[in-house]
C-alpha positions as MATLAB code, in Angstrom:
seq = 'XXXXXXXXXXXXXXXXXXXXXXXXXXXXXXXXXXXXXXXXXXXXXXXXXXXXXXXXXXXXXXXXXXXXXXXXXXXXXXXXXXXXXXXXXXXXXXXXXXXXXXXXXXXXXXXXXXXXXXXXXXXXXXXXXXXXXXXXXXXXXXXXXXXXXXXXXXXXXXXXXXXXXXXXXXXXXXXXXXXXXXXXXXXXXXXXXXXXXXXXXXXXXXXXXX';
ca = [
      11.296  -40.127   94.847;
      12.100  -42.682   92.653;
      14.800  -44.503   95.412;
      11.264  -44.571   97.552;
       8.892  -46.550   95.284;
       9.189  -50.325   95.685;
      10.188  -52.444   92.764;
       7.418  -53.939   90.596;
       6.679  -55.814   87.495;
       5.700  -52.698   85.520;
       9.700  -51.448   85.758;
      10.850  -54.868   83.965;
      11.415  -55.381   80.510;
      10.041  -59.118   80.745;
       6.370  -57.695   81.808;
       5.647  -55.166   78.827;
       7.397  -57.716   76.167;
       4.644  -60.026   77.494;
       2.004  -57.295   77.181;
       3.422  -56.176   73.714;
       3.265  -60.032   72.319;
      -0.288  -60.443   73.542;
      -1.535  -57.272   71.960;
       0.100  -57.846   68.793;
      -1.370  -61.234   68.671;
      -4.382  -59.319   69.322;
      -4.025  -56.983   66.903;
      -3.290  -59.673   63.960;
      -6.081  -61.497   64.976;
      -9.078  -59.174   65.536;
      -7.551  -55.582   64.846;
      -7.495  -54.545   68.783;
      -4.862  -51.869   68.732;
      -4.254  -52.405   72.475;
      -4.263  -50.696   75.806;
      -3.575  -46.823   75.742;
      -1.089  -45.885   78.433;
      -3.099  -43.638   81.098;
      -5.675  -43.502   78.938;
      -7.169  -41.207   75.974;
      -7.424  -38.452   78.512;
      -3.647  -38.249   78.737;
      -3.401  -38.569   75.061;
      -6.009  -35.711   74.730;
      -3.926  -33.635   77.412;
      -0.505  -34.134   75.660;
      -1.826  -33.207   72.130;
      -3.572  -29.885   73.649;
      -0.334  -28.883   74.845;
       1.494  -29.514   72.006;
      -0.821  -27.345   69.499;
      -0.812  -24.824   71.630;
       2.976  -24.691   72.240;
       4.535  -26.045   69.575;
       3.890  -25.162   65.609;
       3.443  -27.322   62.801;
       5.367  -25.056   60.842;
       8.391  -25.742   59.917;
       7.680  -29.349   60.896;
       9.332  -29.769   64.161;
      11.143  -33.263   64.927;
       9.119  -34.886   67.623;
      10.455  -38.162   69.728;
       8.007  -40.162   72.160;
      10.129  -42.433   74.793;
       8.337  -45.504   75.775;
       5.899  -45.011   72.702;
       4.273  -48.761   72.862;
       1.677  -49.087   70.508;
       1.809  -45.840   69.191;
      -1.373  -43.942   70.213;
      -0.324  -40.380   71.146;
       2.255  -40.252   68.054;
      -0.751  -41.223   65.306;
      -3.102  -38.603   67.306;
      -0.305  -35.761   66.596;
       0.069  -37.090   62.766;
      -4.114  -36.912   62.724;
      -3.777  -33.165   64.488;
      -1.165  -31.982   61.586;
       2.447  -32.912   62.441;
       4.545  -34.061   59.980;
       4.720  -37.664   60.093;
       8.108  -37.795   58.275;
       9.495  -35.942   61.690;
       7.814  -37.864   64.137;
       9.407  -41.158   65.703;
       8.829  -43.325   68.709;
      11.413  -45.497   70.622;
      10.503  -48.595   72.567;
      12.303  -51.198   74.253;
      10.327  -53.953   73.417;
      10.162  -55.075   69.815;
       6.852  -56.347   69.934;
       5.541  -52.962   70.754;
       7.499  -51.203   68.236;
       5.786  -54.198   65.701;
       2.448  -53.732   66.941;
       2.789  -49.589   66.472;
       3.985  -50.279   62.747;
       1.203  -52.527   61.820;
      -1.035  -50.098   63.374;
       0.400  -47.459   61.167;
       0.301  -49.295   58.328;
      -3.308  -50.678   58.520;
      -4.597  -47.012   59.296;
      -2.809  -45.630   56.293;
      -3.283  -42.153   55.281;
       0.369  -40.998   56.094;
       0.241  -42.612   59.357;
       2.580  -45.600   58.314;
       5.342  -42.984   57.700;
       5.841  -42.327   61.280;
       8.936  -44.072   62.513;
       9.379  -46.501   65.709;
      12.711  -47.632   66.827;
      13.332  -50.680   69.395;
      15.710  -48.364   71.660;
      17.042  -48.970   75.052;
      17.099  -45.270   75.788;
      18.937  -45.519   78.921;
      21.674  -47.176   76.763;
      21.237  -45.695   73.466;
      19.970  -42.952   71.506;
      17.325  -43.537   68.801;
      18.490  -42.374   65.105;
      16.809  -39.392   63.567;
      14.016  -39.872   61.234;
      14.259  -40.252   57.321;
      13.940  -36.536   55.908;
      15.251  -34.520   58.959;
      18.512  -33.274   58.639;
      21.701  -35.203   59.533;
      23.329  -33.973   63.219;
      27.376  -33.646   63.392;
      28.821  -36.502   64.662;
      28.203  -37.200   67.756;
      25.294  -34.966   68.350;
      22.085  -36.377   69.781;
      20.178  -33.094   70.930;
      18.249  -33.083   67.703;
      14.547  -33.237   68.693;
      12.515  -29.939   68.977;
       9.811  -32.088   71.427;
      10.377  -35.306   73.429;
       7.203  -37.144   75.085;
       7.279  -39.277   77.953;
       3.710  -40.806   78.780;
       3.826  -43.089   81.944;
       7.824  -44.345   80.962;
       9.634  -42.335   83.642;
       7.277  -43.856   86.254;
       7.550  -47.387   84.558;
      11.469  -46.957   84.961;
      11.445  -45.929   88.835;
       9.820  -49.081   89.359;
      12.733  -51.270   88.558;
      14.907  -53.073   90.716;
      17.454  -51.187   92.831;
      21.283  -51.506   92.591;
      23.550  -52.280   95.633;
      23.228  -48.657   96.393;
      19.231  -48.378   96.555;
      19.601  -46.412   93.270;
      17.049  -47.188   90.085;
      17.673  -46.684   86.224;
      15.568  -43.873   86.222;
      17.992  -41.901   88.383;
      20.166  -41.620   85.031;
      16.947  -40.751   82.900;
      16.915  -37.097   83.225;
      20.249  -36.808   81.947;
      19.652  -38.726   78.948;
      16.611  -36.431   78.174;
      19.104  -33.481   78.431;
      21.097  -35.338   75.812;
      18.502  -35.249   72.651;
      16.501  -32.148   73.417;
      17.038  -29.633   71.181;
      18.448  -26.337   72.259;
      15.061  -24.336   72.873;
      13.237  -27.763   72.593;
      10.528  -28.766   74.976;
      10.465  -31.845   77.236;
       6.204  -33.114   78.076;
       6.189  -35.250   80.829;
       3.094  -37.249   82.382;
       3.452  -39.156   85.624;
       1.178  -40.555   88.219;
       3.756  -41.524   90.455;
       5.470  -38.500   90.693;
       4.598  -35.096   91.865;
       4.851  -31.448   89.961;
       7.703  -30.471   92.371;
       8.968  -33.914   92.334;
       9.596  -33.645   88.420;
      11.145  -30.352   88.735;
      13.577  -31.096   91.060;
      14.647  -34.207   89.215;
      14.487  -32.750   85.727;
      15.401  -29.001   86.142;
      18.383  -28.972   87.576;
      22.168  -27.474   86.705;
      23.056  -31.020   85.824;
      20.517  -31.246   83.167;
      20.337  -27.829   81.648;
      16.486  -28.012   81.800;
      14.224  -25.495   82.898;
      10.633  -25.777   83.878;
       8.402  -23.492   81.839;
];
């Protein structure tokens, strides 16, 4: 569980700000799109699952938490999902700037993928342009919410005086954005399948494992 993981620089905003500041500079200088967190294999597996389980029509609303350089979301767009309904949220401003720049450079609709600077533990990202506006206060508007290592990183943050990390409130935040009947897809290297079920598929969140 996250309470048993030692804190690491990977759980700090400063680390990711530094990483994406450098990667943004590299992209501007030499066109290098940067590292794919968890590698291309993880992108392919999540893409395969999405195509097997999430129809492209009617266009689903897709949100990635901790979207980094946007590699997963651009792969979804290339696979035929409507970019107008795809959004990435990251608390690093330069990650957002990098992803936007990559989208513009790729063109062919990739520039329409939305990226928002957002600390997901504090704020919910706004709906993307073209999505139907939810009722006041309604946040459960996403058909598919993706996490490729973000929960792992959050679980490595410093603990408070009670030994808890910010990751402890992450499952309820996820439950707050998944539309009824929607899906949450997560890839992790720090937690077993059983531990993820225990964390996310609870009475409190209302999420169910499939």
